[in-house]
N, C-alpha and C positions, 0 to 999 in steps of 0.2 A: 479757327484762326489760320490765316494763310501762312505757309511756310516761307522761309527766307528765299530771296531770289537766288537763282543759280548763277554760277560763273564758269564759263568754259575753261578759264585758266586756274580753277581751284586746285590746290595741292593737298596732299594727304600727309598728316602728321600723326604720331602716336603719343599718347599720354599714358604712362604707367604709374598709377598710385602705388607707392612702395613704402608706406609709413606705418603699416600695421605691426602689431606685436605678436601675432600668431599664437594666441593663448590656446585656442581649441586644438591646435596641431600637437600639443604636448612636446614641442621640440626644444624647450628650454631656451627660447629666444625667438626672434623674428623668423617665421617660417621661410621667408624669401631667401634667407642666408643658410638654410640647411643644405648640407652636401648630399647630392644625388648623382650617382654615376660619375663621380670625380669632379663635379662642378656645383656651385651654388644654384638653387632653384632659379633665382633671378637671372643668372648667367645663361642658363638654358633658354629662358624666355626671350631675353634680348637677342640671343643668337638666331632664334627662329624669326623674330621681327626683322633682323638685318638681312634676311634672305629674300625680302620683298622689295624689288627695285623701285616701285612706285612710292614707297614711303620716303619722304624728304628728310625727316629727322624724327628722332624719338626723344621725348622728355621724360625723365624719371623724377617723380616727386617723393622726396625723402622727409622723414621726421627732422625737425630742427637740430636734434642732438645726435643724428646718425653719423657715426664715424667708421662704419663697417662696409659701406657700399663699395668703395674703390678696391678694397682687398678682395671682395667677392665677385666683382665684375671687371676684371682686368681687361684693358683694351677697349672699353666702351667708348665710342666716339660721339655719342649724342650729348644732349643737354641734361644737366642735373640742377635741381632746385630743392633747397631745404626749407620748404614752406608747407609741409604736410600738416593736416589738422587732426583732430581727435576722431573724425569719422571719414569714411571713404568719400562721401559727398563733399566734405570740406576740403579734402586733399585735391579732389578733381577740380573744384571751383578755383582753388589757389593755383593749380597747374594751368588752367585756362587763362588766368590773368597773366601768368608768366609767359605763356605762348604769345599772347597779344603784345606784351612788352618786347618780345623778340621779333616782332614783325609779322606774325601769323595773322591773316586777315579774317574778318568776320565770316566771309563766305568759304573759307578754306575748311576742309574736312579734318576732324579730329577723331581718331580711333582710340577709345579708352579701353585699355586691356589690363586685366589682373596680372600682377607680378607672379602670382602663384598658379597661373595656367601655363605651365612650361612646356606642354606638349602640343600647343597650337601648331597646326600645319600651315606652311606658307601657301599651299593651294587653297586652303579655306580663307585665308586673308585676301588672296587675289579674288576669290569668288565674292566675298563681301564687298570689296572695292568695285568690282564690275557691276554688281547689282545697285549699290547705293549711289554711285556717281550719276546714274541715270534717274535717280529718284528725288522727288522734291523734298522729302523728309529725311531720309536716311534709314538705318536699320541696325540689326544686330544678328550675330550668329546665335542659333538656337537649335534644339533637337525636339522633334515631336515626341511626346510621351508614349512609350511603348508598353510600360508595365501598368498593371491595375493600380489605381490610385486610392489609397485609404486615408481616412481622417481619424486621428487618434485623440484620446482624452489625456488628462493630466497623468493617468496611471499607465499610459501606453497601451490602451485597449481600443480596439476598433469601434468607432461609433457611427461610421458611414463609409460606404463605397462611392467614390465620386466618378462622374462621367469624365473620361480622359479625352474624349473627342475634341479636337481643336485646341488642345492644350500643349504648350511647348515649354521646355526647360531652357531658360535664358543662359547664354554663355557670353563671353567677350572675345574679340573686341565688339564694342558698340560704337557705331560711326554716325556722327552728326556734324553739322556745320558749327563752327566755334561760336558765332554770335547767338544762334538759336539755343545752343546748349548752355551758354552762360545765362541767358534769360530764363531758361527752364529751371536750372539749379537755384538761381536766386529766388525764384518763386516757390520752389518745392521745399527748400530748407535742408538742413544737415542730415536729416534722418532717412532720406530716400536711399534705397539700397542699390539702385542701378540707374544709369543715365536714361534708359528707355522709359522708365516710370516717370521721370521728370518731364520728358518730352510728351508723354501721353497726357500729363496733367495740363499741358498747354493746349490740348485739343488735337494733337497730331496722332497719326497712326503709323508707328515705325514698321518697316519692312522686316519680316522674319526670313532669314537666309539660313538654309540648312547647314549646320556645322558637322563636327565629327565627334564620335563618342570619346576619343582620346583627349579631347580638349576639356577635361574636367579640372575643377579648381581643387588644389591640394588644401584640404581643410582638416581632415581627421588623420590619426596615425596610419591607418590602413592605406590611405591615399598615397602616402610617401613610399610604402612598400611596393605598390603597384607601379608608381612612376619609376622607381628604381629598376624594376624588371623591364619596363618598356624602353627605358633610355640606355640600358646597359647593352653594348654591342654584343651580338651573338655570333658564333661561328656560322659561316654561310658559304655556299658555292654560288658564284655569280657567273651567268653566261655572258659572253662578249659577242654581241650581234654586229655583223659587218654593215657598213653604210657606204653606198656608192656616192651619194650626195649627202654629206654629213648634216648640213643645215636643213635640207629638205626632210631627212629622216627625223631630226629633232622636232620639227614642226608637226610631222605626221603623228609621232608618238605622244606629243603634248596634246594634240587635238583628240587623240584616242582616249585620253584620260590619265596618262602617266605624268608625274611631277618631275621636273628637272631638279635633281639633288646636288649635282656637281658637274662642272664642265670646264675643262682646260683647253678647249679648242680642238682637241683630237680624240679625247675620250670623255664620255659623259655618263653619269649614273642617272638612270630613270627609275622612279619608284612609284608604286601604287600601294598605299598602306605599308605593310611590312615586307612586300615583295619588291625585288629590284633586279635590274639587269644593266649591263654596261653597253653603250653604243660606241663603236670605234670608227674613226675616219680611216677605214681600210676596206678594200674591195678586190676580191678575185671572183670572177663570175662562177667558176666551178664550185668554189667554197660556198658562196651565198646561195646558190641554187640547190645545195644539198644540206642547208642549215635548217633545222626544225626547232621551234619553240613550242612547248606544250603548257597551256594555261588552264587550270581548273577553276571554275567560277560557280557561284550559287544561282545566278540568274542569267542563264545562257540566252534567253530570248531578248533581254535588255541589251546584252553585248552584241547580239546579231543585228539588232536595229541600229546600234551605234556604228558598228562596222560597215553596214550597208550605206549609211549616210556619208561616212568619211571615204569609203571606196569611191563613191560617185564624185567626190571633190578631187580625189587624187587619181582618177582613172587614167589621165594622160601620162601619169608616171608609173603605170603598170600595176597599180594596186587593184586587187580583186578580192571579193568576199563571196563565199559560197552560202547557200541556204543551209539551215540546220537539218541534220539527218540523224537517224538512229543507225549506228554502225553495227556491223556483225559482232564486234567484241563487246557490245552491250551499252556503250556510252552514246549519249546524244552529243554531237559536236558539229562544228563548222570550221572552215578554213579561211585564213586571211593571208594574203601575200603582200608584203610591205614594199616600199619603193625600190628596195635593193634586190627583191626576189626571195627574201627570207620567208619561209612558210611558218605560220602560226596555226596550231590546232587548238581551238578554244572549245573546251568540253564542259558539260554540266557535271558538277561534283556529284558522285553517286550518293543517293540517300542511304540511310542505315539499312533499310530492308533490302535494298538492292545489293548491299555488300555482304549480307548474311548468306 
């Protein structure tokens, strides 16, 4: 079956089904309203979505008798509809109808995201949008399975070891055009567990876009404890890197793989995973040329290839990347000079046997 026609003017919307009861979480109520690191789960989720500028609007689908959302998501500026059904698929289908009533067109993109995936990274959302906007079908965030996969019986005993090659664990958001997704869910029925499955049943092959391990769905009590640890701010020391041309340096570090976490026009926070540094619109040549950042990574060769590619793009701005070398002090590393003359030493993290 052919996919829906594309539209260059297609916009991106998010639909968050938020009508579940959260029984498996053992939270004594809907898990989306459980407090983690000072905020409700759904508030963390909506805050992450709000940090993606290409999202036009977010629609939250609530149960008809939900009277707790406003208190748990103060300041939410999106749309709310109390049209949730008894299953996820029913809530999503009702939400799609609500989006259409609000003027969202059949060829516009809808990113369906679980309310309980509160650690989704804005960079992963951007990556999904980048890939899917150029795709005739759409796709979803997912992770390739890394662990050995076992099949169990009713008594929780292994009855088979399954081939994990080519297998991915589905995440959200899942991004498809509104019209196609409506058609898919209408045909698949209320019991389908994710949007990609409904799209597959129409004969399409959704695109798998690599997600992040932190984007797990809070389902079991242990998940909430882990999310609490990840979302609770920790004490940290943050380096402040000078920038001769602030906007140029922002583009350079974004291209290099750092996410923009905050920016007031003169000071920005750049983050990669749980590592962060600040970039300041401040430049003194003697200071910048004597400033050194040291980054330890697991895959130095991948970083070297990335740095070489971006150094070529920014060579006119003084960016230089060296080859990887084994240093006299025992580390394999390379150097990268940013557009302001700041020196980065990027080294391979020592293996346990090297540290012994």
